[in-house]
mmJSON file of the N, C-alpha and C atoms, coordinates in Angstrom:
{"data_MODEL":{"atom_site":{
"group_PDB":["ATOM","ATOM","ATOM","ATOM","ATOM","ATOM","ATOM","ATOM","ATOM","ATOM","ATOM","ATOM","ATOM","ATOM","ATOM","ATOM","ATOM","ATOM","ATOM","ATOM","ATOM","ATOM","ATOM","ATOM","ATOM","ATOM","ATOM","ATOM","ATOM","ATOM","ATOM","ATOM","ATOM","ATOM","ATOM","ATOM","ATOM","ATOM","ATOM","ATOM","ATOM","ATOM","ATOM","ATOM","ATOM","ATOM","ATOM","ATOM","ATOM","ATOM","ATOM","ATOM","ATOM","ATOM","ATOM","ATOM","ATOM","ATOM","ATOM","ATOM","ATOM","ATOM","ATOM","ATOM","ATOM","ATOM","ATOM","ATOM","ATOM","ATOM","ATOM","ATOM","ATOM","ATOM","ATOM","ATOM","ATOM","ATOM","ATOM","ATOM","ATOM","ATOM","ATOM","ATOM","ATOM","ATOM","ATOM","ATOM","ATOM","ATOM","ATOM","ATOM","ATOM","ATOM","ATOM","ATOM","ATOM","ATOM","ATOM","ATOM","ATOM","ATOM","ATOM","ATOM","ATOM","ATOM","ATOM","ATOM","ATOM","ATOM","ATOM","ATOM","ATOM","ATOM","ATOM","ATOM","ATOM","ATOM","ATOM","ATOM","ATOM","ATOM","ATOM","ATOM","ATOM","ATOM","ATOM","ATOM","ATOM","ATOM","ATOM","ATOM","ATOM","ATOM","ATOM","ATOM","ATOM","ATOM","ATOM","ATOM","ATOM","ATOM","ATOM","ATOM","ATOM","ATOM","ATOM","ATOM","ATOM","ATOM","ATOM","ATOM","ATOM","ATOM","ATOM","ATOM","ATOM","ATOM","ATOM","ATOM","ATOM","ATOM","ATOM","ATOM","ATOM","ATOM","ATOM","ATOM","ATOM","ATOM","ATOM","ATOM","ATOM","ATOM","ATOM","ATOM","ATOM","ATOM","ATOM","ATOM","ATOM","ATOM","ATOM","ATOM","ATOM","ATOM","ATOM","ATOM","ATOM","ATOM","ATOM","ATOM","ATOM","ATOM","ATOM","ATOM","ATOM","ATOM","ATOM","ATOM","ATOM","ATOM","ATOM","ATOM","ATOM","ATOM","ATOM","ATOM","ATOM","ATOM","ATOM","ATOM","ATOM"],
"id":[1,2,3,4,5,6,7,8,9,10,11,12,13,14,15,16,17,18,19,20,21,22,23,24,25,26,27,28,29,30,31,32,33,34,35,36,37,38,39,40,41,42,43,44,45,46,47,48,49,50,51,52,53,54,55,56,57,58,59,60,61,62,63,64,65,66,67,68,69,70,71,72,73,74,75,76,77,78,79,80,81,82,83,84,85,86,87,88,89,90,91,92,93,94,95,96,97,98,99,100,101,102,103,104,105,106,107,108,109,110,111,112,113,114,115,116,117,118,119,120,121,122,123,124,125,126,127,128,129,130,131,132,133,134,135,136,137,138,139,140,141,142,143,144,145,146,147,148,149,150,151,152,153,154,155,156,157,158,159,160,161,162,163,164,165,166,167,168,169,170,171,172,173,174,175,176,177,178,179,180,181,182,183,184,185,186,187,188,189,190,191,192,193,194,195,196,197,198,199,200,201,202,203,204,205,206,207,208,209,210,211,212,213],
"type_symbol":["N","C","C","N","C","C","N","C","C","N","C","C","N","C","C","N","C","C","N","C","C","N","C","C","N","C","C","N","C","C","N","C","C","N","C","C","N","C","C","N","C","C","N","C","C","N","C","C","N","C","C","N","C","C","N","C","C","N","C","C","N","C","C","N","C","C","N","C","C","N","C","C","N","C","C","N","C","C","N","C","C","N","C","C","N","C","C","N","C","C","N","C","C","N","C","C","N","C","C","N","C","C","N","C","C","N","C","C","N","C","C","N","C","C","N","C","C","N","C","C","N","C","C","N","C","C","N","C","C","N","C","C","N","C","C","N","C","C","N","C","C","N","C","C","N","C","C","N","C","C","N","C","C","N","C","C","N","C","C","N","C","C","N","C","C","N","C","C","N","C","C","N","C","C","N","C","C","N","C","C","N","C","C","N","C","C","N","C","C","N","C","C","N","C","C","N","C","C","N","C","C","N","C","C","N","C","C","N","C","C","N","C","C"],
"label_atom_id":["N","CA","C","N","CA","C","N","CA","C","N","CA","C","N","CA","C","N","CA","C","N","CA","C","N","CA","C","N","CA","C","N","CA","C","N","CA","C","N","CA","C","N","CA","C","N","CA","C","N","CA","C","N","CA","C","N","CA","C","N","CA","C","N","CA","C","N","CA","C","N","CA","C","N","CA","C","N","CA","C","N","CA","C","N","CA","C","N","CA","C","N","CA","C","N","CA","C","N","CA","C","N","CA","C","N","CA","C","N","CA","C","N","CA","C","N","CA","C","N","CA","C","N","CA","C","N","CA","C","N","CA","C","N","CA","C","N","CA","C","N","CA","C","N","CA","C","N","CA","C","N","CA","C","N","CA","C","N","CA","C","N","CA","C","N","CA","C","N","CA","C","N","CA","C","N","CA","C","N","CA","C","N","CA","C","N","CA","C","N","CA","C","N","CA","C","N","CA","C","N","CA","C","N","CA","C","N","CA","C","N","CA","C","N","CA","C","N","CA","C","N","CA","C","N","CA","C","N","CA","C","N","CA","C","N","CA","C","N","CA","C","N","CA","C","N","CA","C"],
"label_alt_id":[null,null,null,null,null,null,null,null,null,null,null,null,null,null,null,null,null,null,null,null,null,null,null,null,null,null,null,null,null,null,null,null,null,null,null,null,null,null,null,null,null,null,null,null,null,null,null,null,null,null,null,null,null,null,null,null,null,null,null,null,null,null,null,null,null,null,null,null,null,null,null,null,null,null,null,null,null,null,null,null,null,null,null,null,null,null,null,null,null,null,null,null,null,null,null,null,null,null,null,null,null,null,null,null,null,null,null,null,null,null,null,null,null,null,null,null,null,null,null,null,null,null,null,null,null,null,null,null,null,null,null,null,null,null,null,null,null,null,null,null,null,null,null,null,null,null,null,null,null,null,null,null,null,null,null,null,null,null,null,null,null,null,null,null,null,null,null,null,null,null,null,null,null,null,null,null,null,null,null,null,null,null,null,null,null,null,null,null,null,null,null,null,null,null,null,null,null,null,null,null,null,null,null,null,null,null,null,null,null,null,null,null,null],
"label_comp_id":["MET","MET","MET","ASN","ASN","ASN","ALA","ALA","ALA","HIS","HIS","HIS","ARG","ARG","ARG","VAL","VAL","VAL","GLU","GLU","GLU","HIS","HIS","HIS","ASP","ASP","ASP","PHE","PHE","PHE","VAL","VAL","VAL","TYR","TYR","TYR","SER","SER","SER","ALA","ALA","ALA","ARG","ARG","ARG","LEU","LEU","LEU","GLN","GLN","GLN","ILE","ILE","ILE","LEU","LEU","LEU","GLU","GLU","GLU","ASP","ASP","ASP","VAL","VAL","VAL","SER","SER","SER","PRO","PRO","PRO","GLU","GLU","GLU","ARG","ARG","ARG","ASP","ASP","ASP","PRO","PRO","PRO","SER","SER","SER","MET","MET","MET","ILE","ILE","ILE","VAL","VAL","VAL","GLN","GLN","GLN","ALA","ALA","ALA","ALA","ALA","ALA","THR","THR","THR","TRP","TRP","TRP","ASP","ASP","ASP","LYS","LYS","LYS","GLY","GLY","GLY","ALA","ALA","ALA","VAL","VAL","VAL","GLY","GLY","GLY","ILE","ILE","ILE","GLY","GLY","GLY","THR","THR","THR","VAL","VAL","VAL","LYS","LYS","LYS","ASP","ASP","ASP","ILE","ILE","ILE","LEU","LEU","LEU","LYS","LYS","LYS","ALA","ALA","ALA","VAL","VAL","VAL","HIS","HIS","HIS","HIS","HIS","HIS","LEU","LEU","LEU","VAL","VAL","VAL","ARG","ARG","ARG","THR","THR","THR","PHE","PHE","PHE","ILE","ILE","ILE","ARG","ARG","ARG","ASP","ASP","ASP","TYR","TYR","TYR","LEU","LEU","LEU","SER","SER","SER","ALA","ALA","ALA","ASN","ASN","ASN","PRO","PRO","PRO","LEU","LEU","LEU"],
"label_asym_id":["A","A","A","A","A","A","A","A","A","A","A","A","A","A","A","A","A","A","A","A","A","A","A","A","A","A","A","A","A","A","A","A","A","A","A","A","A","A","A","A","A","A","A","A","A","A","A","A","A","A","A","A","A","A","A","A","A","A","A","A","A","A","A","A","A","A","A","A","A","A","A","A","A","A","A","A","A","A","A","A","A","A","A","A","A","A","A","A","A","A","A","A","A","A","A","A","A","A","A","A","A","A","A","A","A","A","A","A","A","A","A","A","A","A","A","A","A","A","A","A","A","A","A","A","A","A","A","A","A","A","A","A","A","A","A","A","A","A","A","A","A","A","A","A","A","A","A","A","A","A","A","A","A","A","A","A","A","A","A","A","A","A","A","A","A","A","A","A","A","A","A","A","A","A","A","A","A","A","A","A","A","A","A","A","A","A","A","A","A","A","A","A","A","A","A","A","A","A","A","A","A","A","A","A","A","A","A","A","A","A","A","A","A"],
"label_entity_id":["1","1","1","1","1","1","1","1","1","1","1","1","1","1","1","1","1","1","1","1","1","1","1","1","1","1","1","1","1","1","1","1","1","1","1","1","1","1","1","1","1","1","1","1","1","1","1","1","1","1","1","1","1","1","1","1","1","1","1","1","1","1","1","1","1","1","1","1","1","1","1","1","1","1","1","1","1","1","1","1","1","1","1","1","1","1","1","1","1","1","1","1","1","1","1","1","1","1","1","1","1","1","1","1","1","1","1","1","1","1","1","1","1","1","1","1","1","1","1","1","1","1","1","1","1","1","1","1","1","1","1","1","1","1","1","1","1","1","1","1","1","1","1","1","1","1","1","1","1","1","1","1","1","1","1","1","1","1","1","1","1","1","1","1","1","1","1","1","1","1","1","1","1","1","1","1","1","1","1","1","1","1","1","1","1","1","1","1","1","1","1","1","1","1","1","1","1","1","1","1","1","1","1","1","1","1","1","1","1","1","1","1","1"],
"label_seq_id":[1,1,1,2,2,2,3,3,3,4,4,4,5,5,5,6,6,6,7,7,7,8,8,8,9,9,9,10,10,10,11,11,11,12,12,12,13,13,13,14,14,14,15,15,15,16,16,16,17,17,17,18,18,18,19,19,19,20,20,20,21,21,21,22,22,22,23,23,23,24,24,24,25,25,25,26,26,26,27,27,27,28,28,28,29,29,29,30,30,30,31,31,31,32,32,32,33,33,33,34,34,34,35,35,35,36,36,36,37,37,37,38,38,38,39,39,39,40,40,40,41,41,41,42,42,42,43,43,43,44,44,44,45,45,45,46,46,46,47,47,47,48,48,48,49,49,49,50,50,50,51,51,51,52,52,52,53,53,53,54,54,54,55,55,55,56,56,56,57,57,57,58,58,58,59,59,59,60,60,60,61,61,61,62,62,62,63,63,63,64,64,64,65,65,65,66,66,66,67,67,67,68,68,68,69,69,69,70,70,70,71,71,71],
"pdbx_PDB_ins_code":[null,null,null,null,null,null,null,null,null,null,null,null,null,null,null,null,null,null,null,null,null,null,null,null,null,null,null,null,null,null,null,null,null,null,null,null,null,null,null,null,null,null,null,null,null,null,null,null,null,null,null,null,null,null,null,null,null,null,null,null,null,null,null,null,null,null,null,null,null,null,null,null,null,null,null,null,null,null,null,null,null,null,null,null,null,null,null,null,null,null,null,null,null,null,null,null,null,null,null,null,null,null,null,null,null,null,null,null,null,null,null,null,null,null,null,null,null,null,null,null,null,null,null,null,null,null,null,null,null,null,null,null,null,null,null,null,null,null,null,null,null,null,null,null,null,null,null,null,null,null,null,null,null,null,null,null,null,null,null,null,null,null,null,null,null,null,null,null,null,null,null,null,null,null,null,null,null,null,null,null,null,null,null,null,null,null,null,null,null,null,null,null,null,null,null,null,null,null,null,null,null,null,null,null,null,null,null,null,null,null,null,null,null],
"Cartn_x":[2.592,3.456,2.832,3.61,3.211,4.313,3.922,4.904,4.31,5.141,4.725,5.808,5.366,6.315,6.878,8.203,8.921,9.864,9.51,10.249,10.354,11.573,11.738,11.824,11.743,11.851,10.591,10.622,9.538,10.099,9.344,9.593,8.705,9.282,8.485,8.706,7.713,7.746,7.146,7.887,7.408,7.504,6.53,6.531,6.048,6.742,6.341,6.106,4.907,4.553,4.016,4.294,3.665,2.705,1.414,0.386,-0.039,-0.15,-0.582,-1.64,-2.492,-3.462,-2.727,-2.982,-2.368,-3.441,-3.125,-4.035,-3.343,-3.967,-3.361,-3.282,-2.214,-2.041,-3.163,-3.66,-4.707,-6.048,-6.27,-7.52,-7.262,-6.79,-6.438,-7.604,-8.835,-9.968,-10.098,-9.472,-9.493,-8.459,-8.792,-7.826,-7.771,-6.565,-6.355,-5.195,-5.069,-3.934,-2.846,-1.61,-0.462,0.645,1.419,2.576,3.674,4.073,5.135,6.464,6.419,7.628,7.278,8.15,7.83,9.121,9.24,10.387,9.879,10.601,10.201,11.399,11.111,12.144,11.532,12.333,11.926,13.064,12.728,13.775,13.254,14.172,13.864,14.546,13.795,14.411,13.418,13.863,13.052,12.186,11.339,10.535,11.465,12.561,13.532,14.086,14.352,14.843,13.795,12.534,11.452,11.366,11.439,11.395,12.576,13.753,14.917,14.667,14.063,13.782,12.799,11.76,10.783,11.442,12.255,12.978,13.872,14.53,15.392,14.564,13.376,12.517,12.117,11.768,11.374,12.557,13.737,14.93,15.245,15.086,15.333,14.363,13.085,12.119,12.507,12.85,13.217,14.417,15.418,16.599,16.213,15.41,14.992,14.135,13.241,12.375,13.209,14.142,14.969,15.89,16.307,17.134,16.353,15.08,14.226,13.629,13.561,12.942,13.841,14.961,15.895,15.236,15.683,15.137,15.533],
"Cartn_y":[-5.459,-5.085,-3.899,-2.868,-1.714,-1.463,-1.112,-0.79,0.255,1.212,2.26,2.401,2.398,2.513,3.94,3.987,5.252,5.034,5.592,5.381,3.879,3.308,1.89,0.988,1.57,0.819,0.971,0.386,0.5,0.969,1.804,2.1,1.122,0.361,-0.674,-0.708,-1.26,-1.525,-2.91,-3.778,-5.139,-5.414,-6.127,-6.461,-7.888,-8.621,-9.977,-10.001,-10.405,-10.484,-11.875,-12.335,-13.538,-13.077,-13.332,-12.961,-14.205,-14.046,-15.156,-14.679,-15.61,-15.31,-15.224,-14.16,-13.962,-13.515,-13.668,-13.228,-12.153,-10.971,-9.919,-10.358,-9.979,-10.343,-9.782,-8.592,-7.964,-8.673,-9.415,-10.152,-11.397,-12.48,-13.691,-14.333,-13.942,-14.523,-13.92,-12.768,-12.14,-12.818,-12.944,-13.433,-12.396,-11.895,-10.9,-11.374,-10.782,-11.111,-10.065,-10.547,-9.661,-10.163,-9.223,-9.591,-10.078,-11.342,-11.896,-11.922,-11.606,-11.45,-10.494,-9.516,-8.468,-7.912,-7.989,-7.407,-6.767,-5.767,-5.111,-4.685,-4.273,-3.798,-2.727,-1.733,-0.709,-0.528,-0.123,0.08,0.567,0.707,1.083,0.042,-0.55,-1.544,-2.178,-3.244,-3.985,-4.996,-5.681,-6.749,-7.81,-8.093,-9.065,-8.612,-7.326,-6.802,-6.951,-6.726,-6.883,-8.34,-9.268,-10.686,-11.091,-10.528,-10.795,-10.3,-9.124,-8.569,-9.459,-9.923,-10.805,-12.131,-12.657,-13.904,-13.733,-12.591,-12.317,-12.276,-11.669,-11.638,-13.049,-13.884,-15.263,-16.033,-15.891,-16.57,-16.097,-14.795,-14.249,-14.842,-14.956,-15.577,-17.024,-17.785,-19.191,-19.292,-18.463,-18.47,-18.158,-17.104,-16.717,-17.803,-18.41,-19.469,-20.664,-21.09,-22.243,-21.941,-20.699,-20.306,-20.433,-20.069,-20.143,-21.524,-22.331,-23.657,-24.684,-25.031,-25.961,-27.31,-27.944,-29.253,-30.337],
"Cartn_z":[-7.337,-8.415,-9.128,-9.318,-10.119,-11.134,-12.343,-13.373,-14.315,-14.689,-15.626,-16.692,-17.942,-19.054,-19.105,-19.265,-19.438,-20.616,-21.745,-22.99,-23.279,-23.251,-23.592,-22.36,-21.174,-19.927,-19.09,-17.913,-16.949,-15.612,-14.943,-13.536,-12.786,-11.851,-11.2,-9.688,-9.041,-7.611,-7.415,-6.748,-6.495,-4.999,-4.456,-3.024,-2.863,-1.992,-1.643,-0.14,0.255,1.673,1.975,3.173,3.685,4.769,4.555,5.521,6.286,7.606,8.442,9.421,9.84,10.887,12.216,12.971,14.282,15.266,16.545,17.604,18.426,18.563,19.384,20.851,21.517,22.918,23.783,23.451,24.259,24.154,23.047,22.876,22.029,22.664,21.91,21.16,21.47,20.743,19.34,19.104,17.776,16.883,15.622,14.64,13.525,13.275,12.224,11.354,10.186,9.329,9.518,9.526,9.651,8.735,8.227,7.407,8.344,8.178,9.007,8.257,6.981,6.172,5.059,4.793,3.824,3.235,1.939,1.231,-0.051,-0.531,-1.759,-2.582,-3.797,-4.708,-5.605,-5.928,-6.891,-7.884,-9.082,-10.06,-11.388,-12.301,-13.683,-14.556,-15.49,-16.357,-17.301,-17.911,-18.871,-18.119,-18.86,-18.263,-17.674,-18.353,-17.841,-16.485,-16.327,-15.052,-13.95,-14.302,-13.323,-12.881,-13.833,-13.497,-12.615,-12.878,-12.03,-10.61,-10.474,-9.143,-8.384,-9.065,-8.426,-8.056,-8.945,-8.677,-7.444,-7.335,-6.184,-4.888,-4.93,-3.743,-3.323,-4.28,-3.968,-3.388,-3.991,-3.456,-2.045,-1.794,-0.461,0.556,0.161,1.072,1.366,0.343,0.54,1.484,1.269,2.144,3.583,3.783,5.13,5.776,4.996,5.519,5.985,5.122,5.468,6.652,6.774,7.913,9.219,9.188,10.384,10.6,9.536,9.606,8.923,9.565,8.911,8.623,7.561,7.176,8.138],
"occupancy":[1.0,1.0,1.0,1.0,1.0,1.0,1.0,1.0,1.0,1.0,1.0,1.0,1.0,1.0,1.0,1.0,1.0,1.0,1.0,1.0,1.0,1.0,1.0,1.0,1.0,1.0,1.0,1.0,1.0,1.0,1.0,1.0,1.0,1.0,1.0,1.0,1.0,1.0,1.0,1.0,1.0,1.0,1.0,1.0,1.0,1.0,1.0,1.0,1.0,1.0,1.0,1.0,1.0,1.0,1.0,1.0,1.0,1.0,1.0,1.0,1.0,1.0,1.0,1.0,1.0,1.0,1.0,1.0,1.0,1.0,1.0,1.0,1.0,1.0,1.0,1.0,1.0,1.0,1.0,1.0,1.0,1.0,1.0,1.0,1.0,1.0,1.0,1.0,1.0,1.0,1.0,1.0,1.0,1.0,1.0,1.0,1.0,1.0,1.0,1.0,1.0,1.0,1.0,1.0,1.0,1.0,1.0,1.0,1.0,1.0,1.0,1.0,1.0,1.0,1.0,1.0,1.0,1.0,1.0,1.0,1.0,1.0,1.0,1.0,1.0,1.0,1.0,1.0,1.0,1.0,1.0,1.0,1.0,1.0,1.0,1.0,1.0,1.0,1.0,1.0,1.0,1.0,1.0,1.0,1.0,1.0,1.0,1.0,1.0,1.0,1.0,1.0,1.0,1.0,1.0,1.0,1.0,1.0,1.0,1.0,1.0,1.0,1.0,1.0,1.0,1.0,1.0,1.0,1.0,1.0,1.0,1.0,1.0,1.0,1.0,1.0,1.0,1.0,1.0,1.0,1.0,1.0,1.0,1.0,1.0,1.0,1.0,1.0,1.0,1.0,1.0,1.0,1.0,1.0,1.0,1.0,1.0,1.0,1.0,1.0,1.0,1.0,1.0,1.0,1.0,1.0,1.0,1.0,1.0,1.0,1.0,1.0,1.0],
"B_iso_or_equiv":[0.0,0.0,0.0,0.0,0.0,0.0,0.0,0.0,0.0,0.0,0.0,0.0,0.0,0.0,0.0,0.0,0.0,0.0,0.0,0.0,0.0,0.0,0.0,0.0,0.0,0.0,0.0,0.0,0.0,0.0,0.0,0.0,0.0,0.0,0.0,0.0,0.0,0.0,0.0,0.0,0.0,0.0,0.0,0.0,0.0,0.0,0.0,0.0,0.0,0.0,0.0,0.0,0.0,0.0,0.0,0.0,0.0,0.0,0.0,0.0,0.0,0.0,0.0,0.0,0.0,0.0,0.0,0.0,0.0,0.0,0.0,0.0,0.0,0.0,0.0,0.0,0.0,0.0,0.0,0.0,0.0,0.0,0.0,0.0,0.0,0.0,0.0,0.0,0.0,0.0,0.0,0.0,0.0,0.0,0.0,0.0,0.0,0.0,0.0,0.0,0.0,0.0,0.0,0.0,0.0,0.0,0.0,0.0,0.0,0.0,0.0,0.0,0.0,0.0,0.0,0.0,0.0,0.0,0.0,0.0,0.0,0.0,0.0,0.0,0.0,0.0,0.0,0.0,0.0,0.0,0.0,0.0,0.0,0.0,0.0,0.0,0.0,0.0,0.0,0.0,0.0,0.0,0.0,0.0,0.0,0.0,0.0,0.0,0.0,0.0,0.0,0.0,0.0,0.0,0.0,0.0,0.0,0.0,0.0,0.0,0.0,0.0,0.0,0.0,0.0,0.0,0.0,0.0,0.0,0.0,0.0,0.0,0.0,0.0,0.0,0.0,0.0,0.0,0.0,0.0,0.0,0.0,0.0,0.0,0.0,0.0,0.0,0.0,0.0,0.0,0.0,0.0,0.0,0.0,0.0,0.0,0.0,0.0,0.0,0.0,0.0,0.0,0.0,0.0,0.0,0.0,0.0,0.0,0.0,0.0,0.0,0.0,0.0],
"pdbx_formal_charge":[null,null,null,null,null,null,null,null,null,null,null,null,null,null,null,null,null,null,null,null,null,null,null,null,null,null,null,null,null,null,null,null,null,null,null,null,null,null,null,null,null,null,null,null,null,null,null,null,null,null,null,null,null,null,null,null,null,null,null,null,null,null,null,null,null,null,null,null,null,null,null,null,null,null,null,null,null,null,null,null,null,null,null,null,null,null,null,null,null,null,null,null,null,null,null,null,null,null,null,null,null,null,null,null,null,null,null,null,null,null,null,null,null,null,null,null,null,null,null,null,null,null,null,null,null,null,null,null,null,null,null,null,null,null,null,null,null,null,null,null,null,null,null,null,null,null,null,null,null,null,null,null,null,null,null,null,null,null,null,null,null,null,null,null,null,null,null,null,null,null,null,null,null,null,null,null,null,null,null,null,null,null,null,null,null,null,null,null,null,null,null,null,null,null,null,null,null,null,null,null,null,null,null,null,null,null,null,null,null,null,null,null,null],
"auth_seq_id":[1,1,1,2,2,2,3,3,3,4,4,4,5,5,5,6,6,6,7,7,7,8,8,8,9,9,9,10,10,10,11,11,11,12,12,12,13,13,13,14,14,14,15,15,15,16,16,16,17,17,17,18,18,18,19,19,19,20,20,20,21,21,21,22,22,22,23,23,23,24,24,24,25,25,25,26,26,26,27,27,27,28,28,28,29,29,29,30,30,30,31,31,31,32,32,32,33,33,33,34,34,34,35,35,35,36,36,36,37,37,37,38,38,38,39,39,39,40,40,40,41,41,41,42,42,42,43,43,43,44,44,44,45,45,45,46,46,46,47,47,47,48,48,48,49,49,49,50,50,50,51,51,51,52,52,52,53,53,53,54,54,54,55,55,55,56,56,56,57,57,57,58,58,58,59,59,59,60,60,60,61,61,61,62,62,62,63,63,63,64,64,64,65,65,65,66,66,66,67,67,67,68,68,68,69,69,69,70,70,70,71,71,71],
"auth_comp_id":["MET","MET","MET","ASN","ASN","ASN","ALA","ALA","ALA","HIS","HIS","HIS","ARG","ARG","ARG","VAL","VAL","VAL","GLU","GLU","GLU","HIS","HIS","HIS","ASP","ASP","ASP","PHE","PHE","PHE","VAL","VAL","VAL","TYR","TYR","TYR","SER","SER","SER","ALA","ALA","ALA","ARG","ARG","ARG","LEU","LEU","LEU","GLN","GLN","GLN","ILE","ILE","ILE","LEU","LEU","LEU","GLU","GLU","GLU","ASP","ASP","ASP","VAL","VAL","VAL","SER","SER","SER","PRO","PRO","PRO","GLU","GLU","GLU","ARG","ARG","ARG","ASP","ASP","ASP","PRO","PRO","PRO","SER","SER","SER","MET","MET","MET","ILE","ILE","ILE","VAL","VAL","VAL","GLN","GLN","GLN","ALA","ALA","ALA","ALA","ALA","ALA","THR","THR","THR","TRP","TRP","TRP","ASP","ASP","ASP","LYS","LYS","LYS","GLY","GLY","GLY","ALA","ALA","ALA","VAL","VAL","VAL","GLY","GLY","GLY","ILE","ILE","ILE","GLY","GLY","GLY","THR","THR","THR","VAL","VAL","VAL","LYS","LYS","LYS","ASP","ASP","ASP","ILE","ILE","ILE","LEU","LEU","LEU","LYS","LYS","LYS","ALA","ALA","ALA","VAL","VAL","VAL","HIS","HIS","HIS","HIS","HIS","HIS","LEU","LEU","LEU","VAL","VAL","VAL","ARG","ARG","ARG","THR","THR","THR","PHE","PHE","PHE","ILE","ILE","ILE","ARG","ARG","ARG","ASP","ASP","ASP","TYR","TYR","TYR","LEU","LEU","LEU","SER","SER","SER","ALA","ALA","ALA","ASN","ASN","ASN","PRO","PRO","PRO","LEU","LEU","LEU"],
"auth_asym_id":["A","A","A","A","A","A","A","A","A","A","A","A","A","A","A","A","A","A","A","A","A","A","A","A","A","A","A","A","A","A","A","A","A","A","A","A","A","A","A","A","A","A","A","A","A","A","A","A","A","A","A","A","A","A","A","A","A","A","A","A","A","A","A","A","A","A","A","A","A","A","A","A","A","A","A","A","A","A","A","A","A","A","A","A","A","A","A","A","A","A","A","A","A","A","A","A","A","A","A","A","A","A","A","A","A","A","A","A","A","A","A","A","A","A","A","A","A","A","A","A","A","A","A","A","A","A","A","A","A","A","A","A","A","A","A","A","A","A","A","A","A","A","A","A","A","A","A","A","A","A","A","A","A","A","A","A","A","A","A","A","A","A","A","A","A","A","A","A","A","A","A","A","A","A","A","A","A","A","A","A","A","A","A","A","A","A","A","A","A","A","A","A","A","A","A","A","A","A","A","A","A","A","A","A","A","A","A","A","A","A","A","A","A"],
"auth_atom_id":["N","CA","C","N","CA","C","N","CA","C","N","CA","C","N","CA","C","N","CA","C","N","CA","C","N","CA","C","N","CA","C","N","CA","C","N","CA","C","N","CA","C","N","CA","C","N","CA","C","N","CA","C","N","CA","C","N","CA","C","N","CA","C","N","CA","C","N","CA","C","N","CA","C","N","CA","C","N","CA","C","N","CA","C","N","CA","C","N","CA","C","N","CA","C","N","CA","C","N","CA","C","N","CA","C","N","CA","C","N","CA","C","N","CA","C","N","CA","C","N","CA","C","N","CA","C","N","CA","C","N","CA","C","N","CA","C","N","CA","C","N","CA","C","N","CA","C","N","CA","C","N","CA","C","N","CA","C","N","CA","C","N","CA","C","N","CA","C","N","CA","C","N","CA","C","N","CA","C","N","CA","C","N","CA","C","N","CA","C","N","CA","C","N","CA","C","N","CA","C","N","CA","C","N","CA","C","N","CA","C","N","CA","C","N","CA","C","N","CA","C","N","CA","C","N","CA","C","N","CA","C","N","CA","C","N","CA","C","N","CA","C","N","CA","C","N","CA","C"],
"pdbx_PDB_model_num":[1,1,1,1,1,1,1,1,1,1,1,1,1,1,1,1,1,1,1,1,1,1,1,1,1,1,1,1,1,1,1,1,1,1,1,1,1,1,1,1,1,1,1,1,1,1,1,1,1,1,1,1,1,1,1,1,1,1,1,1,1,1,1,1,1,1,1,1,1,1,1,1,1,1,1,1,1,1,1,1,1,1,1,1,1,1,1,1,1,1,1,1,1,1,1,1,1,1,1,1,1,1,1,1,1,1,1,1,1,1,1,1,1,1,1,1,1,1,1,1,1,1,1,1,1,1,1,1,1,1,1,1,1,1,1,1,1,1,1,1,1,1,1,1,1,1,1,1,1,1,1,1,1,1,1,1,1,1,1,1,1,1,1,1,1,1,1,1,1,1,1,1,1,1,1,1,1,1,1,1,1,1,1,1,1,1,1,1,1,1,1,1,1,1,1,1,1,1,1,1,1,1,1,1,1,1,1,1,1,1,1,1,1]
}}}
């Protein structure tokens, strides 16, 4: 999350990533971290707008997760 005040608002950038341990096909003995889900948002607004953007990213992740992993 980055935010910079501009007059009465903020210019912001928010990113939500899910990092998981993975093994490259070329060398399965190696374990590295990779982003397996990644979404972001940028905008100009109030703190409330930033919180809405973050909330939207979390809801999007939950929707995508449940779509791939039904209950």
